[in-house]
N, C-alpha and C positions, 0 to 999 in steps of 0.2 A: 504494500500500500504506500503510495507516494505522500509524504508529509507536506510538501509544498503545494500551494494552490496554483492552478493554471492562471496565466496573466489575464485571461478573459473573465475569470471568476473573482477578480479583485478590483478594488477601486483605490484611489490614492486618498490618504488622510488629508483633510483640508488644513490641518495644522502643521504636520511634519512632512507631508508628501510621500510617506512610505506606503507600500501596498498593504491593504487590509481587506478582510472579508466584508462584502457589502452589507451583511446583516449585523456587523459589529456595533455594539453600543458604546464601546470604549476602545481607543487605539492602544494596541499592545506595545507600540514603540514609544510614544510620547505621553501616554496616560490621559490624554484629553477625552472628555465624554462627548460622544457624537449624538446620542439620543437626546432630543430637547426636553422630554419629561424627566429623564434621569439627571440631566444637567440642572434643571430647576430644583429637584429634590436635593441634590448636593449643595446647591447654593443656599437653600433654606437651612440645611443641616449646619453648614459652616457659619451662617449668621446666628443660629441659635447657640452655638458653642463659643462664640467670641463675645466677651463682655463688652458692652458699650459704655464704659465708664471712663470719663476724661476728667481727672482731678487736676486743678491748677494748670489748665491747658490754655489759658488765654480767653476764656469765655465760650459762649455758645457758637460763635462763628468758627472758632478754631476747632471745636469738637465736630461741628457739621462738616468742615472741610476735611478733617482727618477721617471721618466715617465714610465720606463719599470717595476718598482717595484722591481728591483734587487739592492742589495747593502744596505747600511745603511741609516737610516733616517737622514735628514738634521737637524743639531742642531741649535737652536736659539742663536743669539749673545746677551749676557746680556747688558742691557741698562747702567748699572753702569760702565762696562768696556768700552763701547763706549764713555761715557762722560769723563772718565779718559784718554783715548787715544787722544781725541780731545784737552783736556787741555794740555797734554804733547806735542803733535805734534804742537799745536798752539804756545807753548812756544819756539819751535825751530825757529820760524820766527822772534822772537824779535831781535836777532843780525843782521839779514838781514835788518829789519826796521831801526835800529840804523845806520848801514853803509849807507843805502840809504839817511838817513837824513844828516849824516855828509858830504857825497860827492854829495849833491844835487847841482843843478845849481843855485847858489845864485843870478844870474842875473834875474831869473824869479820867484824863490821861496825864500821867506825871511827866 
């Protein structure tokens, strides 16, 4: 029994142009799904398994752009810069704490 199909009994894959069986639902060479219903099911499965959570991503517009695949990729915020900004912004509260201490209610707080 001959393992290879005759050239007349094959079609070219629209994605990788390799010869495949005309009844194939998925290309054995590139793995692309050829059947429209099966492709839709795979798309729905992949959407269900990927979380749609965008925390600190620049608002709803950035989340929508990232979800649709349009636009630039979101950049990570470096940890060293986060630490530096926390130290600097925490230092801005020191005058407020000093004023609160100076003008405290001395009747209740020593």
